[in-house]
N, C-alpha and C positions, 0 to 999 in steps of 0.2 A: 367290198372294199373296206379295209380296216381304217381306223382313225385314231388319233391320239386322244388321250383323256382330257387334255387341256391345251390351250395355246399359251406360250410364254413369250413375253417381250424381253429382249436381251439388249444390254449395252456392253459392247466389247471394246476395250482399249487395248490394242495389240502392239505389235512391234513397229520398229522404224529403222530407217537408214537415211537419216536426214542430212541435207546439204547445207553447208555454211558458205555463202557466196561472197567473195571479196572482190569488188570492182577495182579498177586500176587507180582510182582516187582514194582508196581506203587508207586511213591512218593506221599503220601497223602497230604503233604504240598503243592504240586504243583497242585493237582487235585481239591481242594476244591472250587475254584471259578467256575470251570466248572460244578461241581456237583450241587452246590447251584443255579447257574444261570439257570440250566436245568429245574427248576420248579418254581422259583420265578421271573424271568425276565418277565416283563409285567403281573405279577400275573399269570404266566403260559399260557397266551393268545398268543402263538406263535406257528406256524405250525411246525417249525424245531427244537423246543426245545427238549432236550434229557431228557424226563421225566421218562424213564425207566433206573434205575441205576443197572447195572449188575456188581457185585463185586465178586472177588475170595473169597471163603469161609474163607480163612485165614485172610482176611482183614475186613470181614463183621462187626464184633462188633466194631472195632476201628473206621471204617468209620462212622457207625451210631452214635456213641458217639460224634464224631467230628461235624457231621452235626447238631445234636441236640444242641450242645453247640453254634455253629455259629448262628443258627436260633434265639437264645435268643437275639442276637445283631442286628437283622434285623428290622429296624423301619418300621412299617406299618401305612399308613395314606394318607394324601392329597398329590397327586403326584406333585402338584405345590410347595410343600415345598422341598427345596434342600436337607434337611436332611433325607427325606423319601426314602427308598429303594424300597418298594413295595406298590402299590396302590390298588384300588378296581377292581372288575370285571366290565364288560361293562354295564350290566343291571340285573334287578331282576330275569328275567327268566333264565339267565345264572348262577347266583348264586344258584338258586333252583336246577338246573341240577347238578352242582358241588356237592352240599350238598347231593343230592340223590345218586350220585356215591360214595361219602364217606361212606354213610350208606350201600350201596351195598357191598363195600369192606369189611366192618366189618362183614356183614352177610356171606360173602364168606369165612371168617376165617382169613383174614389178620388183623394185629394189628397196631393201630396208635401209632407210636413212638413219634410223635410230632404234636401238633395242632389238627385239626379236627373240630374246631368250628368257631365262629365269634370273632374277636378281641374285647376286652373290651374297652368301651369308644368311639366306632366308630359306632354310631347308624345311622348316615347319610352317605349313600353310600353303595355299594354292596360289602362289605368286607368279605373275608374268610381268616382264619389264614393259614400261610404256613403249609402244612400238609405232613408228611412223613409216609408212610406205610412200615412195614417190614413183613416178613412171607408171601411174595407175590409169589404165583405160577403164571407162565406166562399165564396159561389158564384162570385166573380170569378176570372178566370184567374190573377191574381197570387197568389191564396190557394190555388189548387188545383195549380198547376204548380211543379215544382222549378226555380227560377230559376238556381241555382248561381252566384250573384253576390251582392254586398253589399247586398241588398235585404230589409228587414224589413217586415212588414205587421202593423198593429195593429187588432184587432177587439174591441170591448167585449162583455161579457155581463152578465146581470142576476142569475143565480143559478147554483148548482153544476150543476144539470141542464142548463142551456143551455151551460155551459162544456164539459161532457162531450159533448154533442151536436155542438157545433161542432168540437171536437178530433177526434172520430171521423168527421166528414163529410169524408173525404179518401180518395183511392185508395191512399195510402201509410200505413205504420205501422211506422216504424223506431225513433223515439225520442220523448221528450216530457218535460215537467217540470211539477211542481205546487209552488206556494209558498203557505204558510199558517203562521200562528202556532200552529195546532192540527195537530200531526203525524198524529193519528188521522184527522181529517177529510181531510187531504191523502192519506193512504194509501187511504182509501175511494174517493177520486176516481181515484187511480192504478190501482186494481184494475179500474175501469170502462173504462180507455183501451185501445183496440184497437191496441196498439203493442208492439214487442218489448222496449223498455226505457223505464222512467220514472224520472226523477231527482227525488226529493223534497227540497225546500229545499237544493238544490245537491249532494245526494248525497255521494259520496266524492271528488269533484273530478276525475273522469275515468272511463275505462273500467276495469272491475274484471276482472283477468285470470282470476279463477275464476268469473265470472258469464257465462252464455251471452249472446251478442250476435247479433242478427239481426232480420229484419223479419216483419211480418204483411202480408197483401194484396200490393200491387205492390212492396213493399220487399224481397222476397226469399224464399228457400227455405233452410231449414237454419239452423244456428247455428255461430258461432265461439267460441273460448275455453272454458275450464273443461271439466268432464266431458262436457257436451253437445257441445262442439266436437270433442273427441277422438273421441267416438262416431261422428261423421260419417265417420271414416276406418276404422271397424271393421265387421266382419260379426258379427252376434250369432247364437248357436246355442242351441237348446233341446234338452236330452237328457232323456228320460223313461224310467223303469224301474219295474218292479213291485217294491214293497216289502212284505214280510210275506206273500207268497203262495207 
């Protein structure tokens, strides 16, 4: 039987398809930055971005209307321009993949509420419009695949249990968010999510350097940051001795 020359310990921080859960008591004025940033930050090219927007059915139409209105004021263009909010995708092959998944979403029966094409007047660069899908069932490919482009998908839910079920129905588990006027209720939902990080009501505004960061399921192995991240580079030893004998 052959064997490897050595054993390697690895830490893998992989992809994500994170869910942002908006309960029925969510203040939509406060949640907009999180919802928009979940799919337009870095043109959607971020592993921990919350590209699945799970919203209570009572807020669905108002949220979608607000997002569409806000996207009208998102400048797309040269990322070196300080007035630009969203730049291009990294390469032509990635844009082709994103555009194919947008087509697949339509074929699956989801509806484009905003965008879906290429921005006018931006022929140089691999640009895709900020795109918002509604009518998305969580079993659809656009809800299960990491698109890695500026595409957000909106799925309504009726109660907390359904929100948790939908959020956990994913091969990934890297990040997530919960919004509610009741932080205790939001914390209870956060504890049920099978994901490595959950941001409640916006959290601390970003990654916490002293908190472990990493994924469940297909989102990775191991952790970065904090004591847990340092531990990945250490070997631990146990020494036992007889006392009082």
